[in-house]
C-alpha positions in Angstrom: 40.2 -43.7 28.9 38.2 -42.6 32.0 39.7 -39.2 31.8 39.1 -38.7 28.1 35.5 -39.6 28.7 35.2 -37.0 31.5 37.2 -34.6 29.1 34.8 -35.1 26.1 31.5 -34.8 28.2 33.0 -31.8 29.6 33.7 -30.4 26.3 30.1 -31.5 25.0 28.3 -29.8 27.8 30.2 -26.4 27.3 29.2 -26.6 23.7 25.8 -27.0 24.9 26.4 -23.8 27.2 27.3 -21.8 24.4 24.6 -23.1 21.5 21.7 -22.4 24.2 22.0 -18.6 24.0 22.0 -19.0 20.2 18.7 -21.3 20.1 17.0 -18.4 22.3 17.8 -15.8 20.3 14.8 -14.1 18.5 14.2 -14.0 14.8 14.5 -10.3 13.5 12.7 -9.2 10.7 12.8 -6.0 8.3 9.7 -4.2 7.2 10.1 -1.3 4.8 7.6 1.0 4.0 7.2 4.2 1.6 5.0 6.6 4.2 5.4 8.4 7.0 5.3 7.2 10.8 2.4 9.0 11.7 0.3 7.7 8.4 -2.4 5.5 9.8 -1.0 2.6 7.7 1.8 3.0 8.9 0.3 3.0 12.4 -1.4 0.3 11.5 2.0 -2.0 11.2 3.4 -1.1 13.9 0.7 -2.2 15.8 1.1 -5.8 14.0 4.6 -5.3 14.7 3.7 -5.4 18.5 1.3 -7.8 18.2 3.5 -10.2 16.6 6.2 -9.2 19.1 3.3 -10.3 22.3 2.0 -13.0 20.8 5.3 -15.0 20.1 6.9 -13.9 23.4 9.3 -12.1 21.6 10.3 -15.0 19.4 10.1 -12.7 16.2 10.6 -9.4 16.0 9.5 -6.8 13.7 11.5 -3.7 12.6 9.3 -1.1 10.9 11.3 1.3 8.6 9.0 4.0 7.5 9.1 7.0 5.3 11.3 5.1 2.5 13.9 5.2 5.2 15.0 1.6 3.9 14.1 1.2 0.3 12.3 3.7 -2.1 8.5 2.6 -2.8 9.3 1.1 -5.9 12.1 -1.4 -4.7 10.0 -2.7 -1.7 8.5 -5.5 -3.6 11.6 -6.3 -5.3 13.9 -6.2 -1.6 11.2 -8.5 -0.1 11.3 -11.0 -3.2 15.0 -10.8 -3.3 15.3 -11.6 0.8 16.8 -8.1 1.4 13.7 -7.4 3.6 11.7 -10.4 5.0 8.4 -8.4 4.7 7.3 -5.0 3.5 4.1 -2.8 2.5 3.7 -1.9 -1.3 0.8 0.0 -3.4 -0.4 -2.8 -5.4 -1.6 -0.5 -8.5 2.1 0.8 -8.7 3.3 -2.4 -10.3 0.5 -2.3 -12.5 3.2 -2.6 -15.3 4.8 -6.2 -14.4 1.2 -7.5 -14.0 -2.0 -5.9 -15.0 -3.8 -7.6 -12.0 -1.9 -5.7 -9.4 -3.8 -2.6 -10.6 -7.4 -3.6 -11.0 -8.2 -1.2 -7.5 -6.4 1.9 -9.5 -9.0 1.6 -12.1 -11.1 5.0 -11.7 -15.0 4.6 -10.7 -14.8 0.6 -11.2 -15.0 0.4 -7.3 -15.9 3.7 -5.3 -16.8 3.3 -1.7 -15.9 1.0 0.9 -17.9 -1.8 0.5 -17.5 -1.9 -3.4 -13.6 -1.7 -2.8 -14.3 -4.9 -0.6 -16.3 -6.7 -3.0 -13.3 -5.8 -5.4 -10.5 -7.2 -3.2 -12.5 -10.5 -2.4 -12.7 -11.0 -6.1 -9.3 -10.0 -6.7 -7.3 -11.8 -4.1 -7.4 -15.6 -5.2 -5.9 -14.2 -8.2 -3.4 -12.0 -6.1 -2.5 -15.0 -4.4 -2.0 -17.2 -7.0 0.5 -14.9 -9.2 2.5 -14.1 -5.8 3.0 -17.6 -4.5 4.8 -17.9 -8.0 7.1 -15.2 -7.3 7.9 -16.6 -3.6 5.8 -14.1 -1.8 2.5 -14.2 0.2 0.2 -11.8 1.0 -0.4 -10.9 4.8 -2.8 -8.4 4.8 -4.3 -5.3 2.7 -5.8 -1.9 3.6 -7.0 0.3 1.4 -6.6 4.1 1.1 -9.5 6.4 1.4 -11.2 7.6 -1.7 -8.9 9.2 -4.3 -10.0 13.2 -4.9 -8.5 15.7 -7.2 -6.7 18.5 -5.7 -5.2 21.6 -7.8 -4.4 25.2 -6.7 -7.0 26.5 -9.1 -10.6 25.6 -9.8 -11.5 22.6 -12.1 -14.8 22.5 -13.3 -14.3 19.9 -16.0 -11.3 17.9 -17.7 -10.6 20.3 -20.3 -9.1 22.7 -17.1 -6.5 20.1 -16.2 -4.9 20.1 -20.0 -1.2 21.2 -19.9 -1.1 20.9 -16.1 1.7 18.9 -14.3 0.3 16.0 -12.8 1.6 14.0 -9.9 1.7 10.3 -10.8 2.2 7.3 -8.8 1.4 4.4 -10.6 0.7 3.3 -14.5 -3.0 4.3 -13.7 -2.2 7.5 -12.8 0.0 8.4 -15.5 -3.1 7.1 -17.9 -5.4 9.4 -16.4 -3.2 12.3 -17.2 -2.8 11.3 -20.7 -6.2 10.8 -21.3 -7.1 14.7 -19.9 -3.8 16.2 -21.6 -2.0 16.9 -18.3 1.9 16.0 -18.3 2.4 13.1 -15.9 5.2 13.6 -13.0 6.5 10.3 -11.1 6.7 11.7 -7.6 6.6 8.9 -4.9 4.9 10.1 -1.6 7.9 10.5 0.4 8.9 13.7 -2.1 5.5 15.2 -2.8 5.7 18.0 -0.4 8.7 19.1 -1.8 7.3 19.0 -5.5 4.2 21.0 -4.9 6.2 23.5 -3.0 9.0 23.8 -6.3 5.8 23.7 -8.8 7.1 20.6 -9.8 3.4 19.2 -9.8 0.4 21.4 -9.8 -2.6 18.9 -9.7 -2.9 15.1 -8.5 -5.5 13.0 -7.9 -5.0 11.1 -4.1 -6.6 10.8 -1.0 -7.1 13.5 1.6 -5.2 11.3 4.2 -2.0 12.1 1.8 -3.2 15.5 1.5 -2.6 16.4 5.1 0.7 14.0 5.2 2.1 15.9 2.9 0.9 19.4 4.2 -0.8 20.1 0.6 -1.9 23.5 2.0 1.4 25.0 2.8 2.5 24.6 -1.0 -0.5 26.6 -1.9 -3.4 23.7 -2.7 -7.1 25.3 -2.5 -9.3 22.4 -3.9 -10.1 19.6 -2.8 -12.7 17.8 -5.3 -13.8 14.7 -3.4 -14.5 12.4 -6.4 -14.0 8.9 -4.4 -12.8 7.6 -8.0 -11.3 4.5 -6.7 -9.7 3.1 -3.5 -6.2 1.9 -4.2 -4.9 -0.3 -1.5 -1.5 -1.4 0.2 -0.6 -4.9 0.7 1.8 -6.3 3.0 4.0 -9.1 1.5 6.0 -11.7 3.3 9.0 -13.4 1.6 7.8 -17.0 1.7 10.6 -18.8 2.3 11.0 -16.3 5.5 7.5 -17.3 6.9 8.0 -21.2 5.8 10.9 -21.0 8.0 9.3 -19.9 11.5 7.9 -22.6 13.2 4.2 -23.2 13.0 2.9 -21.7 16.5 4.9 -18.4 15.1 3.6 -18.6 11.6 -0.1 -19.0 13.7 0.5 -15.7 15.5 1.7 -13.7 12.7 -1.6 -14.7 10.5 -3.6 -14.1 13.5 -1.9 -10.6 13.7 -2.3 -10.0 10.2 -6.1 -10.8 10.4 -6.5 -8.2 13.1 -4.6 -5.7 10.8 -6.6 -5.8 7.8 -9.7 -5.6 9.7 -8.1 -2.7 11.9 -7.0 -1.2 8.9 -10.5 -1.1 6.8 -12.1 0.7 10.3 -8.9 3.3 10.5 -9.1 4.3 7.0 -13.0 5.0 7.3 -12.0 7.2 10.4 -9.1 9.1 9.2 -11.0 10.3 5.8 -13.3 11.8 7.6 -10.6 13.4 9.9 -8.3 14.3 7.1 -10.8 16.1 5.1 -11.9 18.3 8.4 -8.2 19.2 8.7 -7.5 20.3 5.3 -10.8 22.5 5.8 -9.3 23.6 8.6 -6.2 24.8 6.7 -8.1 26.5 4.3 -8.9 23.7 1.5 -12.0 24.3 0.2 -13.6 20.6 -0.1 -16.2 20.1 -2.7 -18.1 18.1 -5.0 -17.5 17.8 -8.7 -19.3 19.4 -11.1 -21.3 17.5 -13.4 -19.1 17.9 -15.9 -16.1 17.1 -14.4 -17.4 13.9 -13.2 -18.9 12.8 -16.2 -15.5 13.6 -17.8 -13.3 11.4 -15.5 -16.1 8.5 -15.7 -15.2 8.5 -19.3 -11.7 8.3 -18.5 -12.7 5.4 -16.0 -14.5 3.6 -19.1 -11.7 3.6 -21.3 -9.2 2.6 -18.9 -11.5 -0.5 -18.1 -11.9 -1.4 -21.5 -7.8 -1.2 -21.9 -7.3 -3.0 -18.9 -9.1 -5.8 -19.5 -7.4 -6.1 -22.8 -4.3 -6.4 -21.3 -5.1 -8.3 -18.2 -6.5 -11.1 -20.1 -8.3 -14.1 -18.1 -7.2 -13.1 -14.6 -9.1 -9.7 -15.8 -12.0 -11.3 -16.8 -11.9 -13.7 -13.9 -11.8 -10.6 -11.3 -14.2 -8.3 -12.8 -17.0 -11.4 -13.4 -16.7 -12.0 -9.6 -17.1 -8.6 -8.8 -19.9 -8.0 -10.7 -21.8 -10.7 -9.0 -23.9 -9.1 -6.2 
């Protein structure tokens, strides 16, 4: 009997010894994003991952997969929802067809400065949080792109000059702009944009100065950038709620603290990189110009039409956001 007890005790001790390394292993998350490693969003996300690693003493390690290397841009949200990736970055306005509120910050000339974009975000966030919770997702942080401008290889003086051009669309809103100005929308994600411009598949598009630098528009014959400051679309970092819930409280707190820092840092970085990107465009002989009065008026009419359409489709959620946004 004593011999059996000694054997059982020895086996139990061995079992615990083998289990200890497993319990000590870190949790590993994959984080896909659609943008290059050098893009300011990706740099910010990489710092977020490092901050989490450091704050948790290596208990949670996040691997960032940049430039759509793990999932394409339009696949990332579904991958996070389904648990194929635990956390990921999306551009909110790209999912407007799924739910109109995702496209609130893609409406032209509703929020056309960083200050206005921040007010819109505060109005949008409670509604976003409710919807994402229903989908098993949690918003960790959101960072805006710089204001969107118009790129072209030829001068554009009015919306009429855009008619018939091959217009790059990356969201339902940018597709709708093309329709309203008589351009041909061509859906092209960021990772394929440089090739699309080089081959002539895209002739005009509205995006940030940063994207113009990332994709080296100047090497593809783009000569003009009209600084429209039309809207500031936001990227959002989403986490699978079940994956987040599986973390212990201290690790959850570390993730949330790192996320808050990333959001603050990212907004500041967006402002800085907007100026440096415009300087890079100029250095590479892209003319940066203010839009003509006619072009601005034409595009503002487009924006007004799109806001009315969006309000009719977004219902009570959209009204809640715009009402909150309009309260000074």
